[in-house]
C-alpha positions in Angstrom: 24.2 -7.4 15.9 21.1 -5.6 16.8 20.4 -4.6 20.4 17.4 -6.0 22.3 14.4 -3.9 21.4 16.0 -2.8 18.2 13.9 -2.8 14.9 15.8 -5.8 13.6 15.1 -8.0 16.6 11.4 -6.9 16.6 10.6 -8.1 13.0 8.8 -11.1 14.3 7.1 -9.2 17.0 4.7 -7.0 15.1 2.3 -7.0 18.0 0.6 -5.0 20.7 3.0 -6.2 23.3 1.6 -9.7 23.9 3.6 -11.4 21.1 0.5 -12.0 18.9 0.5 -10.8 15.3 -2.8 -9.1 14.5 -1.8 -6.9 11.5 -2.4 -7.8 7.9 0.4 -9.6 6.3 0.9 -10.6 2.6 4.0 -11.7 0.6 5.6 -14.0 -1.8 6.9 -17.1 -0.1 8.6 -18.6 -3.1 8.3 -18.6 -6.9 9.1 -21.3 -9.5 8.6 -22.5 -13.1 5.8 -25.1 -12.9 5.8 -25.9 -16.6 7.7 -24.6 -19.6 7.3 -25.8 -23.2 9.3 -24.4 -26.1 8.6 -25.6 -29.7 10.6 -24.7 -32.7 8.5 -26.6 -35.3 10.1 -25.4 -38.5 13.7 -25.5 -37.5 16.2 -25.2 -39.2 14.2 -23.6 -42.1 12.8 -21.0 -39.8 16.3 -19.5 -39.2 16.4 -18.4 -42.8 13.1 -16.5 -42.7 13.8 -12.8 -43.1 10.4 -11.3 -42.3 9.4 -10.2 -38.8 7.1 -12.7 -37.2 3.6 -11.8 -36.1 3.4 -12.3 -32.3 0.4 -13.5 -30.4 0.9 -13.3 -26.6 -1.8 -14.4 -24.2 -1.7 -14.5 -20.4 -4.0 -15.9 -17.7 -3.9 -15.8 -13.9 -5.2 -18.6 -11.8 -5.0 -19.4 -8.1 -5.7 -22.3 -5.8 -5.7 -22.6 -2.0 -2.8 -24.6 -0.6 -3.5 -24.1 3.1 -5.4 -21.7 5.3 -2.8 -18.9 4.8 -1.1 -19.9 1.5 -2.3 -19.8 -2.1 -0.5 -20.8 -5.3 -0.8 -18.0 -7.9 -0.2 -19.2 -11.5 0.8 -16.8 -14.2 0.3 -18.5 -17.6 2.0 -17.0 -20.6 1.8 -18.2 -24.2 3.7 -16.6 -27.0 3.4 -17.8 -30.7 5.5 -16.2 -33.5 4.2 -16.8 -37.0 5.2 -15.7 -40.5 3.8 -16.4 -43.9 6.0 -19.5 -44.0 4.6 -21.0 -40.8 5.1 -21.0 -37.0 8.6 -20.0 -36.0 8.2 -20.8 -32.3 5.7 -21.4 -29.5 6.6 -20.8 -25.9 4.2 -21.7 -23.1 5.1 -20.9 -19.5 3.3 -21.6 -16.2 5.1 -19.5 -13.6 3.9 -19.8 -10.0 4.4 -18.2 -6.6 3.3 -19.3 -3.2 1.6 -16.3 -1.6 1.2 -16.1 2.1 -1.6 -14.0 3.6 -3.1 -13.6 7.0 -5.3 -11.2 8.9 -6.7 -9.7 5.7 -10.3 -9.2 4.6 -11.3 -11.4 1.7 -11.5 -8.5 -0.9 -7.9 -7.5 0.0 -6.8 -11.1 -0.4 -8.4 -11.3 -3.8 -6.8 -8.1 -4.9 -3.4 -9.3 -3.7 -3.8 -12.7 -5.5 -5.0 -11.4 -8.8 -3.2 -8.0 -9.0 -0.2 -7.7 -6.7 1.2 -11.2 -6.9 1.1 -11.3 -10.7 2.9 -7.9 -10.7 5.7 -9.5 -8.5 5.9 -12.6 -10.6 5.8 -11.1 -14.0 9.4 -9.8 -14.3 10.7 -13.3 -13.5 8.3 -14.9 -16.0 9.4 -12.3 -18.6 13.0 -13.4 -18.1 12.2 -17.0 -18.6 10.3 -16.3 -21.8 13.2 -14.2 -23.1 15.7 -16.9 -22.2 13.6 -19.6 -23.8 13.2 -17.8 -27.1 16.9 -17.0 -27.2 17.8 -20.6 -26.4 15.5 -21.7 -29.2 17.7 -19.7 -31.6 15.7 -16.6 -32.0 16.0 -13.0 -30.7 14.9 -12.9 -27.1 11.2 -12.0 -26.7 11.1 -9.3 -24.1 7.5 -8.9 -23.2 6.1 -5.4 -22.5 5.2 -4.6 -18.9 1.6 -5.4 -17.9 -0.5 -3.3 -15.6 -2.2 -6.1 -13.6 -3.8 -3.6 -11.2 -5.6 -1.8 -14.1 -6.7 -5.1 -15.6 -8.0 -6.3 -12.2 -9.9 -3.1 -11.7 -11.4 -3.3 -15.2 -12.6 -6.9 -14.7 -13.9 -6.1 -11.2 -15.9 -3.1 -12.7 -17.2 -5.3 -15.6 -18.4 -7.9 -13.1 -20.1 -5.2 -11.0 -21.8 -3.9 -14.0 -23.1 -7.4 -14.8 -24.8 -7.4 -11.4 -22.1 -9.2 -9.3 -21.0 -6.7 -6.7 -18.4 -9.0 -5.1 -14.9 -9.8 -6.3 -14.8 -12.8 -8.7 -14.1 -16.1 -6.9 -11.3 -18.4 -8.1 -10.2 -18.9 -11.7 -8.8 -16.2 -13.8 -8.9 -12.5 -13.1 
């Protein structure tokens, strides 16, 4: 057990001595699969196709306010594998996380929601996609890592060049 005044006992007391928490705090509260769809429209014929499928992978990030200090961040991933014979599989995933934030300026909250939170969620969404494609009878689709910070910065720069100097509000980043 930790002694009184030890770092472990002070985790909930990030304060200036009066018990109030004034420092910026952000983190993932929980994460979950909100929606998962797996289609194998040409089975069982598709299992005999020998050519490598052409993959189309799309992703989108959305967020919605749940309470004053909590937002739901939604990472949507869609993967379609097609060959000359037709569509082998379609996987659509909505993977979410509840993000808690307090004592942060709006621009930092926005960056956390649209860059950091997706970075935390992506490895878990990637595993769900790999498992879903494997369970559909195909080789697991292991998505390449995504640099959400670079994408966020590119989109922020594009909006600034369009004349909007503030971070984009709501919707996808």
